[in-house]
N, C-alpha and C positions, 0 to 999 in steps of 0.2 A: 677548787680542784676540777670541776667540770669545765670551767672556762679555760684552764690550762690545757686540758685534754682536747677541747674543741679547737683551740689555737694551733696546737701541734698537729691535729688531724687535718687542718686546712693548709698546712705549709705546702708551697709549690715545690716540685722536684728540684728546681734550680736553687732553692733556698739552702742555706747552710745547714748541713746535717748536725753540726754542733748545737745549733739553736733547737732543733727538734729533740736532740738527745737531752738538752737542758730542760725542756718542757717535760719530757718523760721522767727525768730524775726528780723534778719538783713534784710532779703528780704522785710518784711513788712515795716520796717523803711524806706528803700530806696524808695520803691514804694509809700509810703505815702508822703514822701518829694517831689518826682517828680510828684505826682498825675497822674501817668501813669496807667489808669484804667485797661488795660490788665494785667499789672504787679501786680496791686492790687489783681486781681482775682487769679493769680498764687500764690501770697504770702499768701492770706487768705486760699487758698486750701492747700498749703503746711503746713500752721499752723494747719489746721484741720486734715490733714493726720498724722502729727507727734503727735498731741494730741490723735488721735485714736490709734496709735501705743502704746502710753503710757497709754491708757485706761482712759483718762481724757475726759469723754463723754460730759459733759456740754460745756467745752471749744471747743471740736471738733465740736459739733453741731453749736455753735455760729459762729465759723470760716467758716465752710462749707456753712452755710446759707448766710453769708456775701458774700462769693465768688459767690454763685449762684445769689444773688440779683444784684451784679455788672455785672456779665456775661450776665444776661438777659437784663440789661439796655443797655449794649454796643452791644449786639447781635453779639458777636464773637463766631462763631460756634465751633471752636476748644476749646475755653475755656468753652463753654457751655457743650459739650459732656463730656469733662474730669471732669468737676465739677459735672455733674449729675452722672457720674460713681463713683466718690468719695463719693457722697451722698448715692448712692445705697450700696456701701460697708459699710458705716457707719451704715445705717439702718439694714443691715444684722447682723452686730455685736450687734446691740441693740435688735435683735429679732423682728423688725418691718417689717414683710414680705410684707405687702401691700404697705408701704411707699417705701421699697426697689424696689418693682416691678414698681411702678410709676416712680421712679427716673431712673431706667434702661430703661423703655419705652421711657422716655424723651430723654435719651442719644441716643437710637436707632433712634428716630425720627429726631434728629439733624443730625446724620450721614447719614441717608437716604436723607435728604435735601441737604447735601453736595454732595453726589454722584449724585443725580438728576440734580444738577447744573453743572456738568462736561460737557463742550461743546463737547468734542471729544467722538463720539459714541463708538469707540473701547475701549478707556480707561474706559469710564463709564461701559461698559459691563464687562470688567475685574474686576472692583471694585465691581460690583453687585454680582459677583460669590462668593465674600468673605462674603457677608451679609446673 
């Protein structure tokens, strides 16, 4: 599952969107079969991102919202900020500036929480410089 997601995530823009969609579909099938919720988030997000690239907006919105719902339920910070980021990009493409801003703010809030939780003061200070 992870290898398929990585492959789809590395596809060049010029590559066939059908191939990317196929990767996303296979990831979703595997994640659904194993009921690995973190992988379900990844698979739904990948499906949403490939649908965005193909400008299939309804499909993209449904997939990204499903990814967000699961990510929020499992409270996985990495999956949350990535999904909020994908939603922000989706909303920008739709011209929904306020929704894009809210999604981006949510992503930043999650990242800030991750950084604040780093126990090593030196490492936390280094990370804060990037924010």
